[in-house]
N, C-alpha and C positions, 0 to 999 in steps of 0.2 A: 617394319615401317608403323609408327604408332599411328593408331586411329585418331582421326580427330573428333572431338565432341562438338555437336551442335550446341552454341550457346541457347541457355535458357533466358527468358525475359525475367528481369529481377522483379520481384514482387515488393509492393508498397509493403513497410513494416507492420504496418497494422493488418496486412494480408498474409504474412509469413505464419505457418503453423509452427508453434512453439510450445503448445500444451500437448501432454500426452494422458490419454485416459485409459485405465486399465480396467479390466473386468474378469472375474472368475468365471470359468465354464466347466463344467461336468464333462468326463470324456465323452458321453452321447451328444450334448450339445455341440463340443467342439467339431465331433465328426459331421452333424448336421450343419454348421457352419462351413466347414471344409468342402462337403459335398455341394451346397449351394454356390459358394463361391467359385468354384471350379479353378481356374488357372489365376484368378485376380488376388494379388496381394490382400491379406485379412483386413488391414488398416484400410486400403481403399475400398473394400468391399463394404465394410461397416459405415465408412464416410459416405459413402453414395446411398446407401440404404437409409441413413439417417437424414441427409440433407437434398437427397434428389432421387431420382428414378433409380432402382436397383438395375445394375449391369445385365444384360442378357448373357448367359453363359453361351459359348460356342458350342454348337452341336457336337456329337461325337465323331461323326464322319467328317466333318470339316477340319476339326482338331487333328484327326489322323492324316488328313491331306496335308495341312500345314506342316506337320512334323515331317512328313514324307518330302515336302518342297523344301524345307529347311536342311534335311541332310543332303539332298541333290545340290543345294546351294554351296553348303560346305564343300562339296567333291568340286564344283565348279571353282571355288576359292583357291582351293588347294592346286588345282591344274593352273589356274592364272599365277600364283605364286611360283610355281616352279618354272613357268614360262618367263616370268620377270627375273628369276635367279639364273637364267640360261643353263640351268642342270635339268634337262628332260630328255626324253625319248620321244622323237616324233611321231613314231606309230603307235606306241602306247597312248600318246596324247590324244591322236585322232580316234583311236579306238574309245577312249573315255570320253569325249566329246560326243560320239555318236550314240554311246548308251545314254548319257545324259540327256539329249536331244530326244531321244525315243522315249525316255521316261515322262518328260514335260509333254510328248505329245500324246502319252498314255497308250503308245503301242507296243505290243510284247513282241518278241523274236519272231515268232511266228506270222507276223503281219497282221495279227488281229488287233483290234484296239481294246483297251480294257473294258469298255462299255458293253461289248458284243459278249464278254463272258458272262453278264448278268442275265442276258436274254435266254 
């Protein structure tokens, strides 16, 4: 099933970004730019630094949790797709959902939460 895109508001013709500005950087300058921008696209980062407040990069622990949550959401999406297609093993689906739930709750298989491991 194709994904439906959320329509964007159309900008006024004078507000549309139609001009491109390029710049040459040394390898070390490019590395510094990439380090500072994090996961933000280069153009967006340069634009916000020039015209507004630079974006705050996501701290690494949060970025790791976002990536972990994204993988879990992908797994849940696969389960939903199989359910919608009617081709699934109910026992395996129940097991996969249990694992997904435990990960979301931060509980390991021995019954301890992930937070208690840090202590």
